[in-house]
N, C-alpha and C positions, 0 to 999 in steps of 0.2 A: 740728870744725865743728858748729854748733848748727842744728838744723832746727826752724823755728817750727811749732807745731801750729795748724792752722786749726780753729777751733771754730765750727760752724754755729750760727746763731741762728734759732730758730723762734718766731714770734709767733702766739699763739692768742687767740680771742675766742669769746664765747657768742652764737650767732645768735638767741637768744630775747630779747635786749635787756635782760638783767639787769645788763650792764656789766662782767661778770667778764672779765679779760684775764690772760694768763700768758705767760711766756717760757721756752723750754727750749733747752738746748745739747747736743743729742744727734744724732749722725750717722746712727744706725740709724733705720729707720721706726718711728714711735711715735705715740701720740695722748695727749691730755689729757682728763681728766674732772673734773667739779665738781658739787657739789650745787646745783642751780639753783632759786632761789625762784620763777621763772616757770614751771617744770615741776613745781611742787608739792613741791620739795625733793628730788626724785629725782636720782640721780647720772647725769648725761648727758655726752656727749662735747662737746668744744669744736672749732671749726674753725680752720684756719690763716687768718691775716689775708689778705684778698684773695679768699677762696673764699666765694661766696654760698650760703646754704642755709636750710633750715627743718626743724623737728622736729615730729613728731606723736606723741602719746601714745595707746596702744591698750590698752583694758581687756581683761582675759581674759574670754572668752565661754563657756568650758566649765565643767563642774562641778568644784568645788575639793575638796570633801570635807574630809579632815583634813590636807591638804597645807599646809605653811608657805610662803606666797607673799608677794611684795612687794606691799604695799598702798599705794594712793594716800593720802598723809598727810591730805589735806583731805577726801576723799570716803569713805575707808575701803573703796574698791573695789579688787579685785585688778588689778594692772597686768601685762601680758604683755611689752610691748616699747615702745621709743621708736625710731621710724624717722627717720633723718637723710637728707634729700634734698638733694643738691648738684647743680651744673650737670653734673657728669660721672658721676653715679650715686647709689646709695643704700647706706646701712649701717643695721644694726639693732642696738640694744643690747637684749639679751634678758634678762629677769628670770626665770630658771628657779626652780622650787620648791626649797626647801632640803631636803636629804636628812636623815633622822633614823634613829637606831638605838637599840635597847634592849639592855641586857646582862643578860638574865635567866638 
């Protein structure tokens, strides 16, 4: 006896209006990201079709020093996070500083 596999289809879109759409076939919880031209080229999450939302970009406000941080490609300013607000809550994409090491 053959058992058919049911493959879920998830449709994704960018809430920033850049026009990017994607389709995944994954049963486990997951998300999609893409470099968005409307968010200055930063990699931001996509939302499932039918979910309304908006994204806000936040600059880092503390001292950077010699840390290697994600910079806003257009303004050259350090970015700390992008907050996605949906009807049922918020998520944050955090751009943490890159760790470095020296082998002396």
